[in-house]
C-alpha positions, 0 to 999 in steps of 0.5 A: 491506624486510620482507614487510609493506613489499613488499605496500605498495610502491605504497601512497599511505600508504607513499609519504607516510610515506617522503616525511615521513621515517618511514623515517629517524626513529629509533624503538624497534626500528628506524625509525618506519616499521618500527614502524608496519608491525609495528603494522599486521601485528599488527592484520592477524594479529588479523583487524582490518578494512582501515580499522583496519589502515590507521589502524595504519600511519598512527597517528603522523601527528598525534603522540599523547599519548605521542609528540609527534612529528607527521608532518603538522599537523592543518591537513593532514588532507585530505592524509592523507585523500586517501592513506588514505580518510576512515574510516581518517583519522578513526581516525588522528585519533581515536587521536591526539586521545586525552587518555590521562589523561582518557580511559583510565579509563572507556574500557571502561565497560559499555554505558550507563555514562558514558564520557568521551573528551577530545580533547587538541587541542580539549579537547572531551569526548564519548562515543565509539561502541562501535566507536570504543572497540573500534578505539581499544583494539585499536590502542592494544594493538597499538602498546604490545605492539609496543614491549614486544616490541622494547624490554625496558626499555620492557616492564620499566618499563611491562609491569605497568601495561599488563597491568592496563590491558588487563585492564580493557579486555578487553571491548573486545578481540578474543580474538586480542588478549587472547591476545597480551596474555597472551603478551607481558605475562604 
């Protein structure tokens, strides 16, 4: 058990993750649960607010555009909301719903410029708020940097592309996050 896991011993989120198999599901660097705990810890190091850290811990519940595995069906969103609260669950949904190909290019557009975010579940396109864009970028960077840290082949295959993407997203990222991108990806 990690220090990060110790602080969550009684957490409804951890209980639900364990119930749904996250601690036995293989993932880069160990299990899905260890990955989720590391992503949450990165956001904590960067000073993220509690709801975003909780969303990081739970970001895989509905799967993602890059990882089809889901722990809960979308019809069970109320179950996750009960465990982590409405704000954190909405962040989890927002993260999971991202159609990366359609959404990544304009995410860091300057204020007033068009930003298109496509929900991969509904096909709906909309303009997310600046806070949604910052939260999404921070969570995405934490997730990808964790994978790059624990998986050398992932870093080799994806490092240059991630560095380029995160450089474009720099206006959305905290100073601590930008430093970590440089430290991990050069």
